[in-house]
C-alpha positions as CSV (number, residue, x, y, z in Angstrom):
1,X,10.2,-3.0,8.0
2,X,9.9,0.3,8.3
3,X,9.6,1.7,12.1
4,X,6.7,2.2,14.2
5,X,4.2,4.8,12.5
6,X,5.5,8.0,14.0
7,X,5.8,11.5,12.6
8,X,9.7,11.1,12.3
9,X,9.5,8.0,10.3
10,X,6.5,8.7,7.9
11,X,7.2,6.9,4.6
12,X,6.3,8.4,1.4
13,X,5.2,5.6,-0.4
14,X,4.5,1.9,-0.1
15,X,7.3,0.8,-1.6
16,X,9.4,2.8,1.4
17,X,7.9,0.2,4.1
18,X,9.6,-2.6,1.8
19,X,13.6,-1.6,0.9
20,X,14.1,-5.3,0.3
21,X,11.8,-4.6,-3.2
22,X,14.3,-2.6,-4.7
23,X,11.9,-0.3,-5.9
24,X,10.1,-2.6,-7.8
25,X,5.8,-2.8,-7.3
26,X,5.9,-6.7,-8.1
27,X,8.3,-7.5,-5.3
28,X,5.4,-6.1,-2.6
29,X,2.6,-9.3,-1.9
30,X,-0.5,-9.6,-0.3
31,X,-2.2,-12.6,1.4
32,X,-5.7,-12.4,0.1
33,X,-9.2,-12.4,2.2
34,X,-7.9,-13.5,5.8
35,X,-11.0,-13.5,7.3
36,X,-11.3,-15.9,9.5
37,X,-8.8,-16.8,12.4
38,X,-7.0,-19.9,10.4
39,X,-6.1,-18.1,7.0
40,X,-5.4,-14.9,9.0
41,X,-2.8,-17.4,11.2
42,X,-1.4,-18.5,8.6
43,X,-1.0,-15.4,6.6
44,X,1.1,-13.7,9.3
45,X,3.3,-16.8,9.5
46,X,3.5,-16.7,5.8
47,X,6.7,-14.6,3.3
48,X,3.4,-11.8,2.4
49,X,4.5,-8.5,2.5
50,X,0.9,-7.3,3.8
51,X,-2.6,-9.1,5.1
52,X,-6.0,-8.6,3.7
53,X,-9.2,-8.4,4.9
54,X,-12.4,-7.4,4.0
55,X,-14.7,-5.3,6.7
56,X,-18.3,-5.1,7.3
57,X,-20.7,-4.4,9.7
58,X,-22.4,-7.5,11.6
59,X,-26.3,-7.8,11.1
60,X,-25.9,-11.8,13.3
61,X,-25.3,-10.1,17.0
62,X,-27.3,-7.9,19.4
63,X,-24.8,-5.2,19.4
64,X,-23.4,-5.1,15.7
65,X,-19.8,-4.6,15.6
66,X,-17.3,-4.6,12.4
67,X,-16.1,-8.1,11.7
68,X,-14.1,-9.4,8.9
69,X,-16.3,-10.6,6.0
70,X,-17.4,-9.4,2.7
71,X,-20.6,-9.5,3.7
72,X,-22.7,-8.0,6.6
73,X,-25.2,-11.1,5.9
74,X,-21.8,-13.6,6.3
75,X,-20.7,-14.6,9.6
76,X,-17.6,-14.4,10.4
77,X,-15.4,-16.0,13.4
78,X,-13.1,-12.2,13.4
79,X,-14.0,-8.7,14.6
80,X,-12.3,-6.3,13.2
81,X,-10.7,-5.3,17.1
82,X,-9.6,-9.2,17.5
83,X,-8.3,-9.5,13.6
84,X,-6.3,-6.1,14.6
85,X,-5.3,-7.4,18.0
86,X,-3.9,-10.9,16.1
87,X,-2.0,-8.4,13.4
88,X,-0.3,-6.5,16.3
89,X,0.8,-9.3,18.6
90,X,3.5,-10.8,15.1
91,X,3.3,-6.8,14.4
92,X,5.7,-8.0,11.0
93,X,3.2,-7.1,8.4
94,X,1.6,-4.5,6.4
95,X,-2.5,-4.4,6.4
96,X,-4.8,-3.7,4.2
97,X,-8.6,-2.8,5.5
98,X,-11.3,-3.2,2.5
99,X,-14.2,-1.2,3.2
100,X,-17.5,-2.8,2.2
101,X,-20.1,-0.3,3.3
102,X,-20.7,3.6,4.1
103,X,-22.0,2.0,7.8
104,X,-18.9,0.1,8.6
105,X,-16.5,3.0,7.9
106,X,-16.9,4.9,11.4
107,X,-17.1,2.3,13.3
108,X,-14.2,0.2,11.8
109,X,-12.0,3.4,12.3
110,X,-12.8,4.0,15.4
111,X,-11.2,0.4,16.0
112,X,-8.5,1.3,14.4
113,X,-7.5,4.2,15.9
114,X,-6.9,2.4,18.8
115,X,-4.0,0.6,17.8
116,X,-2.9,2.8,14.5
117,X,0.2,4.3,16.1
118,X,1.6,0.9,17.4
119,X,1.7,-1.0,13.9
120,X,5.0,-1.5,12.5
121,X,3.9,-1.8,9.0
122,X,1.9,0.3,6.2
123,X,-2.1,0.5,7.3
124,X,-3.9,0.8,3.7
125,X,-7.4,2.3,3.6
126,X,-9.6,0.6,0.5
127,X,-12.7,1.6,-0.3
128,X,-14.4,1.6,-3.8
129,X,-15.9,5.0,-3.6
130,X,-17.1,5.2,-7.6
131,X,-19.4,3.4,-9.9
132,X,-16.9,1.4,-12.1
133,X,-17.2,0.2,-16.3
134,X,-20.1,-3.0,-16.7
135,X,-20.9,-2.3,-12.3
136,X,-24.4,-2.9,-12.2
137,X,-25.3,-3.9,-8.7
138,X,-22.6,-3.1,-6.6
139,X,-23.1,0.1,-3.9
140,X,-20.2,2.4,-3.7
141,X,-18.7,3.2,-0.2
142,X,-19.6,6.6,0.6
143,X,-16.6,9.5,-0.9
144,X,-17.6,12.4,1.8
145,X,-17.6,9.5,5.0
146,X,-14.4,7.5,3.9
147,X,-12.0,10.5,2.2
148,X,-12.8,12.9,5.2
149,X,-12.3,9.8,8.4
150,X,-9.2,8.7,6.3
151,X,-7.7,11.7,6.1
152,X,-8.1,13.2,9.0
153,X,-7.8,9.9,11.2
154,X,-4.9,8.1,10.1
155,X,-2.8,10.9,7.9
156,X,0.2,8.4,7.6
157,X,-1.9,5.8,6.3
158,X,-2.1,5.0,2.2
159,X,-5.7,5.8,0.9
160,X,-6.4,3.6,-1.6
161,X,-10.3,4.8,-4.3
162,X,-11.4,2.7,-7.1
163,X,-14.6,1.9,-9.2
164,X,-16.9,-0.8,-8.4
165,X,-16.4,-3.6,-10.6
166,X,-19.2,-6.2,-11.6
167,X,-18.0,-8.4,-14.3
168,X,-18.7,-12.1,-15.7
169,X,-16.6,-13.3,-17.8
170,X,-19.0,-13.4,-20.6
171,X,-20.1,-10.0,-20.0
172,X,-16.9,-8.7,-21.3
173,X,-16.7,-5.5,-23.5
174,X,-13.4,-4.3,-24.4
175,X,-14.1,-0.7,-22.3
176,X,-12.4,0.0,-19.8
177,X,-11.8,3.2,-17.3
178,X,-12.7,6.2,-19.8
179,X,-11.5,9.8,-19.1
180,X,-14.7,10.8,-17.7
181,X,-13.5,8.1,-15.2
182,X,-10.2,9.0,-14.6
183,X,-11.5,12.6,-14.5
184,X,-14.3,12.5,-11.6
185,X,-11.6,10.6,-9.6
186,X,-9.0,12.9,-9.5
187,X,-11.4,15.7,-9.2
188,X,-12.1,13.6,-5.8
189,X,-8.5,13.6,-4.9
190,X,-8.3,17.4,-5.1
191,X,-12.0,18.4,-3.5
192,X,-10.9,16.4,-0.4
193,X,-7.1,17.6,-0.5
194,X,-5.6,14.5,0.2
195,X,-1.9,14.8,1.4
196,X,-1.3,10.8,2.0
197,X,0.1,8.1,-1.2
198,X,-2.9,7.3,-2.7
199,X,-3.3,4.0,-4.6
200,X,-6.1,3.1,-7.0
201,X,-7.2,-0.8,-7.6
202,X,-7.6,-1.6,-11.2
203,X,-9.0,-4.4,-12.6
204,X,-6.5,-5.7,-14.6
205,X,-9.1,-6.9,-17.5
206,X,-9.8,-3.5,-17.8
207,X,-6.7,-2.0,-17.2
208,X,-5.5,-3.0,-20.7
209,X,-8.1,-1.2,-22.6
210,X,-7.1,1.7,-19.9
211,X,-3.4,2.4,-20.2
212,X,-3.2,6.0,-21.5
213,X,-6.0,6.9,-19.1
214,X,-4.2,5.4,-16.3
215,X,-0.9,7.1,-17.4
216,X,-2.9,10.3,-17.2
217,X,-3.9,9.7,-13.3
218,X,-0.9,8.9,-12.4
219,X,0.6,11.7,-13.9
220,X,-2.4,14.4,-12.4
221,X,-2.3,13.3,-8.7
222,X,1.4,12.9,-7.3
223,X,2.6,10.2,-5.5
224,X,0.0,8.1,-6.3
225,X,0.4,4.4,-8.0
226,X,-1.5,1.9,-9.2
227,X,-2.8,-2.0,-7.6
228,X,-3.2,-4.2,-10.5
229,X,-5.7,-6.6,-9.0
230,X,-8.0,-10.4,-10.3
231,X,-9.6,-13.1,-9.2
232,X,-9.9,-16.5,-10.2
233,X,-13.5,-16.5,-11.3
234,X,-12.5,-12.9,-13.5
235,X,-8.5,-13.6,-14.3
236,X,-6.4,-11.2,-17.2
237,X,-6.1,-13.7,-19.9
238,X,-2.6,-14.2,-20.2
239,X,0.7,-13.4,-19.1
240,X,1.9,-11.1,-22.0
241,X,-0.6,-8.8,-21.1
242,X,0.9,-8.6,-17.9
243,X,3.8,-7.8,-19.3
244,X,2.6,-5.6,-21.8
245,X,1.1,-3.6,-18.3
246,X,4.7,-3.6,-16.6
247,X,5.9,-1.8,-19.9
248,X,3.8,0.4,-19.7
249,X,4.6,2.1,-16.3
250,X,7.6,2.9,-14.1
251,X,7.7,-0.1,-11.9
252,X,7.8,1.2,-8.5
253,X,4.2,2.9,-9.6
254,X,2.4,-0.7,-10.1
255,X,1.5,-3.2,-7.2
256,X,0.0,-6.3,-8.3
257,X,-2.8,-8.8,-6.5
258,X,-3.1,-11.8,-8.9
259,X,-4.1,-15.1,-8.1
260,X,-0.9,-17.0,-6.9
261,X,-0.1,-19.0,-9.5
262,X,-0.8,-16.9,-12.0
263,X,1.3,-13.9,-10.2
264,X,4.4,-16.8,-9.6
265,X,4.4,-16.8,-13.7
266,X,4.2,-13.5,-14.2
267,X,7.4,-12.6,-11.8
268,X,9.0,-15.6,-13.2
269,X,8.7,-13.8,-16.7
270,X,10.0,-10.7,-15.4
């Protein structure tokens, strides 16, 4: 793994941290949903390249603090500070923090700032900052708050910005990320003069209808990449669709966060 985050060793992309991936984003792996002590411990002892956790503001304590949870209403046995201290104790992984609301961004950044320079791996800061296709209930994180804080406080981070997604299998429509979505995202990147590497998380089932649009996005945003994701609840339909996606992009510009079984099958077919 790359040396400690310092100005003299600033990688220009996520792959720079993982030479063992040999320039292939498929070989960089995530341990997802490490929102409790047991899952975090397992992840830190695994072969995963990065550990990913969700950050929300606790609403069940006298003094609200950032906790590891997908929702403020769901309790957790881990605060963000405890999560980071455990990651720092092992210090053999990259991290991804998924900010679940606007209100958690500033307090979470304060906590992260205390340890960021001591983390050896990459730091990916992720938020859905725009409404996405078929998204009716999710509330985007405020783009000004997220991008201003991440850009200024963590210049060596990787900024991951995406679209809210609220899809059920029964409501799939053959509409993905249209040119309008792309243009709005490109405008934000330019408005905030983002100098860090930028990652765009995209749902696999929407990406398959949006390949030309995403090719255009990567062309317009220097040093950018895609992170193709799905869940067990909303999986992509076939490995052939993933293979078609892989053939459409430079393998160094696309990363994958998929259910374990699907990822293994995909990897074995490449």
